[in-house]
C-alpha positions, -999 to 999 in steps of 0.1 A, spaced: -930 -558 32 -923 -598 42 -891 -597 18 -875 -570 28 -845 -572 55 -823 -548 77 -788 -550 71 -773 -554 109 -738 -548 123 -729 -556 162 -699 -551 175 -682 -541 209 -650 -522 210 -627 -555 202 -648 -571 177 -674 -577 153 -705 -598 167 -725 -602 137 -727 -583 104 -757 -598 80 -794 -596 71 -823 -598 101 -863 -595 96 -864 -570 128 -845 -555 158 -865 -549 191 -845 -528 222 -854 -504 248 -842 -468 257 -854 -447 284 -886 -436 265 -895 -476 263 -894 -501 235 -884 -496 201 -890 -522 169 -871 -516 142 -887 -528 108 -875 -524 71 -878 -489 64 -876 -478 98 -871 -438 100 -834 -429 107 -823 -423 142 -797 -429 169 -804 -439 206 -788 -451 236 -805 -487 242 -803 -508 278 -813 -542 287 -821 -566 261 -819 -564 223 -840 -589 208 -831 -602 166 -855 -623 145 -831 -637 120 -844 -644 86 -859 -681 94 -878 -656 124 -861 -670 151 -854 -649 180 -816 -642 193 -818 -625 228 -789 -602 233 -782 -591 272 -768 -554 277 -762 -532 298 -757 -501 275 -754 -499 238 -757 -475 209 -779 -483 183 -780 -463 150 -802 -465 122 -799 -453 88 -815 -466 57 -822 -498 62 -787 -499 77 -786 -506 118 -754 -503 138 -752 -516 177 -722 -506 192 -725 -527 226 -706 -521 254 -688 -551 265 -656 -558 277 -642 -591 258 -616 -598 282 -641 -596 311 -674 -610 301 -660 -640 279 -690 -662 290 -713 -637 277 -692 -635 243 -696 -667 237 -729 -671 242 -739 -643 220 -719 -653 188 -731 -695 197 -763 -675 188 -756 -666 151 -736 -699 143 -767 -715 146 
């Protein structure tokens, strides 16, 4: 399973933050921690606090969120983040810089 990946699309209401392949995604909902790996079962949930993404090099990227929606469908994960870009330019800039490393 080490050679399998997840297609990830992260968006705010205003723009796409990231689209690409990742190894795993970790987050939290009201029931506890979630770890999403390739071939994960399909589901949708509200998530809170932080999203941790492990890129193809194994490096973790931690994204703070107040609230977001995650949808998993056949190795495709969509995360819709509730960030108002006009009010959180510094937060958005820090998030986007992580994906440009």
